[in-house]
C-alpha positions in Angstrom: -133.3 18.2 148.1 -134.8 14.9 149.3 -137.6 15.1 151.8 -137.1 12.5 154.5 -140.0 13.0 156.9 -143.5 14.4 157.0 -146.2 14.7 159.6 -149.7 16.2 159.9 -150.5 18.6 162.7 -153.2 17.6 165.1 -155.6 20.1 163.4 -155.1 18.4 160.0 -154.5 21.7 158.3 -150.7 21.8 158.3 -147.9 19.4 157.4 -144.3 19.7 158.4 -141.6 18.2 156.2 -137.9 17.6 157.0 -135.2 17.5 154.3 -131.6 16.7 153.4 -131.0 20.4 152.8 -131.2 21.0 156.6 -134.6 22.6 156.4 -138.0 22.0 157.9 -141.0 23.4 156.1 -144.5 24.0 157.4 -147.1 23.6 154.7 -150.7 24.8 154.7 -152.8 21.9 153.4 -155.9 23.9 152.0 -153.8 26.3 150.0 -150.8 24.0 149.3 -148.5 26.9 150.3 -145.3 26.8 152.4 -146.0 28.9 155.4 -142.5 29.0 156.8 -139.0 27.5 156.5 -137.1 26.6 159.7 -133.6 26.4 158.3 -131.3 28.3 160.7 -131.0 26.0 163.7 -130.5 22.8 161.7 -126.9 22.1 160.7 -127.3 18.6 159.2 -130.0 16.3 157.6 -133.4 16.5 159.3 -134.5 12.9 159.8 -137.3 13.1 162.3 -140.1 15.3 163.4 -143.3 15.1 165.4 -146.2 17.3 166.3 -147.7 17.6 169.8 -151.1 15.9 170.2 -151.8 18.7 172.8 -151.2 21.6 170.4 -151.0 22.2 166.7 -148.3 24.8 167.4 -145.7 22.6 169.1 -143.3 20.5 166.9 -140.2 18.6 167.5 -137.4 18.0 165.0 -134.6 15.5 165.1 -131.4 16.1 163.1 -128.1 14.3 162.3 -126.4 17.1 164.2 -127.4 15.1 167.4 -130.1 17.6 168.4 -133.8 17.3 169.3 -135.4 20.7 168.9 -138.8 21.8 170.2 -140.5 24.7 168.3 -143.6 26.7 169.3 -144.9 28.3 166.1 -146.8 30.9 168.1 -143.5 32.6 169.0 -142.5 35.8 167.3 -139.2 34.2 166.2 -140.6 31.0 164.9 -137.3 29.8 163.5 -135.7 29.7 167.0 -136.4 26.5 169.0 -137.8 26.7 172.5 -135.4 23.8 173.4 -132.3 22.4 171.7 -131.5 19.1 173.5 -128.3 17.2 172.8 -129.2 13.5 172.2 -125.6 12.6 171.8 -126.1 10.7 168.5 -127.8 11.5 165.2 -131.6 11.6 165.9 -133.6 9.1 163.9 -136.9 9.4 165.6 -138.8 12.0 167.7 -142.0 11.9 169.7 -144.0 14.4 171.8 -146.3 12.7 174.3 -150.0 13.7 174.5 -149.7 15.6 177.8 -147.1 17.9 176.3 -144.7 17.5 179.2 -142.4 14.8 177.7 -140.4 14.4 174.5 -138.6 11.3 173.3 -135.6 11.1 171.0 -134.0 8.0 169.5 -130.8 7.5 167.6 -127.6 5.5 167.8 -128.2 2.9 170.5 -130.0 5.3 172.8 -133.6 6.3 173.6 -133.8 9.5 175.7 -136.8 10.9 177.6 -136.9 14.7 178.2 -139.0 16.5 180.7 -140.0 19.7 179.0 -141.7 21.2 182.1 -138.4 20.9 183.9 -136.6 22.9 181.2 -135.6 20.0 179.0 -134.1 17.9 181.7 -133.0 14.3 180.8 -135.0 11.7 182.7 
């Protein structure tokens, strides 16, 4: 399936890729191996993703199912997002700000800012 988005982690040792087959894969750069597949929560094409500049473990994914998802890869159930935020349109772009408190999703005619410290509240 076509890969639509890739991004290096802040540590430079991992890459995340998003695909048309509704999966996100985390790759280990030194070994060139897939470390995990995040398939379950995505129900459509994954078009956007971003890492947190504050932590190599925090990632955001944006999907055509209208959802911005935030993952913490340190969690026991790494396939379950910490947050699943309804953008209201297919998500084309995602960003996690350096402080780790805010996430941004863009798609349709909308840009939304989310306060992660307030439980994913829309600002």
